[in-house]
C-alpha positions as CSV (number, residue, x, y, z in Angstrom):
1,M,-36.6,15.0,-8.5
2,G,-37.7,17.2,-5.6
3,V,-37.8,14.3,-3.2
4,T,-34.5,13.0,-4.5
5,G,-32.9,16.5,-4.0
6,L,-34.3,16.6,-0.5
7,L,-32.9,13.2,0.3
8,I,-29.5,14.1,-1.1
9,G,-29.5,17.3,1.0
10,L,-30.3,15.3,4.1
11,A,-27.5,12.9,3.3
12,I,-25.0,15.7,2.9
13,F,-26.2,17.3,6.2
14,A,-25.8,13.9,7.9
15,L,-22.4,13.4,6.4
16,I,-21.3,16.9,7.7
17,G,-22.5,15.9,11.1
18,L,-20.7,12.7,11.0
19,M,-17.4,14.4,10.0
20,A,-17.9,16.8,13.0
21,Y,-18.5,13.8,15.2
22,V,-15.3,12.0,14.0
23,N,-13.3,15.1,14.6
24,L,-14.7,15.4,18.1
25,R,-14.1,11.8,19.0
26,D,-10.3,12.3,19.3
27,D,-11.0,15.2,21.8
28,Q,-13.0,13.1,24.3
29,G,-9.9,12.4,26.4
30,R,-9.2,16.1,26.9
31,D,-9.6,17.6,30.4
32,A,-12.1,20.4,30.4
33,L,-10.8,21.8,33.7
34,A,-7.3,22.0,32.3
35,D,-8.7,23.9,29.2
36,R,-10.4,26.4,31.5
37,L,-7.3,26.9,33.6
38,A,-5.3,27.5,30.4
39,I,-7.7,30.4,29.7
40,Y,-6.8,32.0,33.0
41,G,-3.1,31.4,32.3
42,D,-3.0,32.7,28.8
43,N,-5.1,35.9,29.3
44,D,-4.1,38.7,31.5
45,V,-7.7,40.0,31.8
46,Q,-9.5,38.8,34.9
47,V,-12.5,36.7,34.0
48,Q,-15.6,37.9,35.9
49,S,-17.9,35.0,35.8
50,L,-18.4,31.4,34.7
51,E,-20.4,32.5,31.7
52,D,-17.4,34.4,30.4
53,V,-15.3,31.3,30.7
54,E,-17.9,29.3,28.7
55,Q,-18.0,31.9,26.0
56,K,-14.3,31.7,25.5
57,L,-14.5,28.0,24.7
58,A,-14.8,26.8,21.2
59,F,-18.2,26.0,19.7
60,K,-17.6,22.3,19.6
61,D,-16.6,22.3,23.3
62,R,-19.7,24.3,24.3
63,V,-22.4,22.7,22.1
64,L,-21.3,19.7,20.0
65,V,-19.4,17.7,22.6
66,P,-22.2,17.9,25.2
67,T,-24.7,17.0,22.5
68,I,-22.7,13.9,21.5
69,R,-22.4,12.9,25.1
70,A,-26.1,13.3,25.7
71,L,-27.0,11.2,22.6
72,S,-24.4,8.6,23.8
73,G,-26.2,8.4,27.1
74,V,-29.5,7.8,25.4
75,V,-28.0,5.0,23.3
76,S,-26.5,3.4,26.4
77,R,-30.0,3.0,27.9
78,F,-31.1,0.8,25.1
79,T,-27.9,-1.2,24.6
80,P,-27.4,-4.4,26.6
81,Q,-24.5,-4.3,29.1
82,K,-22.9,-7.4,27.7
83,Q,-22.8,-5.8,24.2
84,L,-21.2,-2.7,25.7
85,E,-18.5,-4.8,27.4
86,M,-17.8,-6.7,24.2
87,T,-17.5,-3.4,22.3
88,R,-15.2,-1.9,25.0
89,H,-13.0,-4.9,24.7
90,K,-12.8,-4.5,20.9
91,L,-12.0,-0.9,21.2
92,E,-9.2,-1.8,23.6
93,L,-7.9,-4.3,21.1
94,A,-7.9,-1.6,18.5
95,G,-6.1,0.8,20.8
96,Q,-8.9,3.3,20.9
97,T,-9.0,3.7,24.7
98,T,-10.5,7.2,24.6
99,T,-13.6,6.1,22.6
100,E,-16.6,5.1,24.7
101,P,-18.7,2.1,23.6
102,T,-21.8,4.2,23.5
103,A,-20.1,6.7,21.2
104,F,-19.2,3.8,18.9
105,F,-22.8,2.6,18.8
106,L,-23.9,6.1,18.1
107,Q,-21.4,6.1,15.2
108,R,-23.0,2.9,13.8
109,I,-26.4,4.5,14.0
110,V,-25.3,7.6,12.2
111,F,-23.6,5.5,9.5
112,T,-26.8,3.4,9.1
113,V,-28.9,6.5,8.6
114,I,-26.4,8.0,6.1
115,F,-26.0,4.9,4.0
116,G,-29.8,4.3,4.1
117,I,-30.5,7.9,2.8
118,I,-27.8,7.7,0.1
119,S,-29.1,4.3,-1.1
120,I,-32.5,5.7,-1.9
121,P,-31.5,8.2,-4.7
122,F,-28.7,5.8,-5.8
123,C,-31.2,3.0,-6.4
124,T,-34.0,5.1,-7.9
125,S,-32.0,7.6,-10.1
126,I,-28.9,5.7,-11.0
127,L,-29.9,2.0,-11.0
128,N,-33.6,2.6,-11.9
129,L,-34.7,-0.3,-9.6
130,T,-38.4,-1.3,-9.3
131,F,-40.2,-1.3,-5.9
132,P,-39.3,-4.8,-4.7
133,T,-35.6,-4.5,-5.7
134,L,-35.6,-1.0,-4.3
135,I,-36.5,-2.3,-0.9
136,L,-33.7,-4.8,-1.1
137,G,-31.2,-2.1,-2.2
138,I,-32.2,0.2,0.8
139,A,-31.9,-2.8,3.1
140,A,-28.4,-3.5,1.7
141,G,-27.5,0.1,2.3
142,L,-28.7,0.0,5.8
143,A,-26.8,-3.2,6.5
144,L,-23.6,-1.8,5.0
145,G,-23.9,1.3,7.1
146,Y,-24.4,-0.7,10.3
147,Y,-21.5,-3.1,9.7
148,F,-19.1,-0.6,8.2
149,P,-17.8,0.8,11.6
150,M,-17.3,-2.8,12.8
151,L,-15.4,-3.8,9.7
152,S,-13.2,-0.7,10.1
153,L,-12.6,-1.6,13.8
154,N,-11.7,-5.2,13.0
155,S,-9.2,-3.9,10.4
156,K,-7.6,-1.7,13.0
157,I,-7.4,-4.6,15.4
158,S,-5.7,-6.8,12.9
159,K,-3.2,-4.0,12.0
160,R,-2.4,-3.3,15.7
161,Q,-1.9,-7.0,16.4
162,G,0.4,-7.3,13.5
163,N,2.5,-4.4,14.6
164,I,2.7,-5.9,18.1
165,V,3.9,-9.3,16.7
166,K,6.6,-7.5,14.6
167,A,7.8,-5.4,17.5
168,L,7.9,-8.2,20.2
169,P,11.2,-9.9,19.2
170,D,13.2,-6.7,19.2
171,A,11.5,-5.6,22.5
172,L,12.5,-8.9,24.1
173,D,16.1,-8.5,22.9
174,L,16.2,-5.1,24.5
175,L,14.7,-6.5,27.7
176,V,17.3,-9.2,27.8
177,I,20.2,-6.7,27.4
178,C,18.8,-4.4,30.1
179,V,18.2,-7.2,32.6
180,E,21.5,-8.8,32.0
181,A,23.1,-5.3,32.5
182,G,21.7,-5.1,36.0
183,L,18.4,-3.4,35.6
184,G,15.1,-4.7,37.1
185,F,12.3,-5.9,34.9
186,D,10.2,-2.8,35.5
187,A,13.2,-0.6,34.6
188,A,13.8,-2.6,31.5
189,M,10.2,-2.1,30.4
190,G,10.8,1.6,31.0
191,K,13.8,1.6,28.6
192,V,11.6,0.0,26.0
193,Y,9.0,2.7,26.6
194,E,11.6,5.4,26.3
195,K,13.4,4.1,23.2
196,W,10.4,3.2,21.0
197,D,7.0,4.7,20.0
198,N,4.9,1.7,18.9
199,E,1.9,-0.1,20.3
200,L,4.0,-2.5,22.4
201,A,6.0,0.3,23.9
202,L,2.9,2.2,24.8
203,A,1.4,-0.9,26.4
204,F,4.6,-1.3,28.5
205,G,4.2,2.3,29.6
206,R,0.7,1.7,30.7
207,V,1.8,-1.3,32.7
208,L,4.4,0.8,34.4
209,R,1.8,3.4,35.3
210,E,-0.5,0.8,36.7
211,I,2.3,-0.7,38.8
212,Q,3.1,2.8,40.1
213,L,-0.5,3.3,41.1
214,G,-0.5,0.1,43.2
215,K,-1.6,-2.7,40.9
216,P,0.4,-5.9,41.2
217,R,2.7,-6.7,38.4
218,R,1.1,-10.0,37.5
219,E,-2.3,-8.4,37.2
220,A,-1.0,-5.5,35.1
221,L,0.8,-7.9,32.7
222,R,-2.3,-10.1,32.5
223,D,-4.5,-7.1,31.7
224,M,-2.0,-6.0,29.1
225,A,-2.2,-9.4,27.4
226,N,-6.0,-9.2,27.5
227,R,-5.9,-5.8,25.8
228,M,-3.8,-7.2,23.0
229,D,-5.1,-10.8,22.5
230,V,-1.9,-11.9,20.8
231,P,-0.7,-15.5,21.4
232,D,2.9,-14.5,21.6
233,V,2.2,-11.8,24.2
234,N,0.1,-14.3,26.2
235,S,2.9,-16.8,26.3
236,F,5.4,-14.0,27.2
237,T,3.3,-12.7,30.1
238,A,2.5,-16.2,31.3
239,A,6.3,-17.0,31.4
240,I,7.0,-13.8,33.3
241,I,4.3,-14.4,35.9
242,Q,5.4,-18.0,36.4
243,A,9.0,-16.9,36.8
244,E,8.0,-14.3,39.4
245,Q,5.9,-16.9,41.4
246,L,8.6,-19.6,41.3
247,G,11.6,-17.3,41.8
248,V,13.3,-18.2,38.5
249,S,16.0,-15.9,37.2
250,M,14.3,-13.3,35.0
251,S,17.2,-13.0,32.6
252,K,17.1,-16.7,31.8
253,I,13.3,-16.6,31.1
254,L,13.7,-13.5,28.9
255,R,16.6,-15.1,27.0
256,V,14.5,-18.2,26.3
257,Q,11.5,-16.1,25.3
258,A,13.7,-14.0,23.0
259,D,15.1,-17.0,21.3
260,Q,11.6,-18.5,20.8
261,M,10.3,-15.2,19.3
262,R,13.2,-15.0,16.9
263,V,12.5,-18.6,15.7
264,K,8.8,-17.7,15.3
265,R,9.6,-14.6,13.3
266,R,11.8,-16.7,11.0
267,Q,9.1,-19.2,10.6
268,R,6.5,-16.5,9.8
269,A,8.9,-15.1,7.1
270,Q,9.3,-18.6,5.6
271,E,5.6,-19.1,5.6
272,K,4.9,-15.9,3.8
273,A,7.6,-16.8,1.3
274,Q,5.9,-20.1,0.6
275,Q,2.6,-18.3,0.1
276,A,4.0,-15.7,-2.3
277,P,3.8,-18.0,-5.5
278,V,0.2,-18.9,-4.8
279,K,-0.8,-15.3,-4.3
280,M,1.1,-14.3,-7.4
281,M,-1.0,-16.7,-9.5
282,I,-4.1,-14.6,-9.3
283,P,-2.7,-11.4,-10.9
284,M,-0.7,-13.5,-13.3
285,V,-3.7,-15.4,-14.6
286,L,-6.1,-12.5,-14.7
287,L,-3.8,-9.7,-15.9
288,I,-0.4,-10.8,-17.2
289,F,-1.2,-14.0,-19.1
290,P,-4.1,-12.5,-21.2
291,S,-1.8,-9.6,-22.2
292,I,1.0,-12.1,-23.2
293,W,-1.5,-14.2,-25.2
294,I,-2.8,-11.1,-27.0
295,V,0.7,-10.0,-27.9
296,L,1.9,-13.4,-29.0
297,L,-1.1,-15.0,-30.6
298,G,-2.9,-11.8,-31.8
299,P,-1.0,-11.4,-35.1
300,A,-1.2,-15.1,-35.9
301,V,-5.0,-15.2,-35.3
302,I,-5.5,-12.1,-37.5
303,K,-3.4,-13.7,-40.3
304,V,-5.3,-17.0,-40.1
305,M,-8.7,-15.1,-40.1
306,N,-7.7,-13.1,-43.2
307,T,-6.4,-16.2,-45.0
308,N,-9.5,-18.3,-44.5
309,T,-12.0,-15.5,-45.2
310,G,-10.3,-13.9,-48.2
311,G,-9.2,-10.8,-46.4
312,A,-12.6,-9.9,-44.9
313,F,-11.0,-8.9,-41.6
């Protein structure tokens, strides 16, 4: 029990550290210089030295964030570059542009350690497993902890792609209206970025910023499609790039794309409607039908059993 209590204490300590790391991950995109300048602007007292400025920062900015970055640097040394690039692409697909691949790998390591520590008292005290099965249980806990962040990331990718697919037809309709009203394509994307606050609008805003910084429009659109990996967005960007290269009217291309996206949206709705009866069969067979049988046949079964057994039941 002493070893089990120690392991539980270590698991709780690791869980607290993980919660602190998750809270810090959202602050990685903050500008430390801007935070320090804000200290000068908010306080009337003249700061005498850099140490005074550091002392006015929060504990997580002074200690925890540098520690996480240092550990991430150590992880990056032992991780193949190809694996880092694949992880960076997945993070872009999930919309987590502020999270570094090394920090994500560090998160996987932390989850692996936590799940491995928790699996030991769970398998020994609760399940009462023997030594061979205990090893398998610990290995299962380690594997679950290692793959849990990736499963969560894949779920975020699917959710983001679904939101983009839902928002694309309406965005194309707004683009058509703006272009036919006399605006340019870049200004029309700006209108979409101003009117809405979804993943597609944010992607359009990033494309506009990249164009303002000097990147050609075709490259910015192609990079946007790569960051989304949605077939509809790929066809849309390919049509826009081809229209720009061939000099085709942008309004006509957008009108055709908008019509196609509306047709695809209608087809997806019809497909989901056709799948609904099949999906409803599982809860009906497992939950609804047994209840109906118990209500309808239960009294008859009890009556037959009492009749044939002389009232024993």
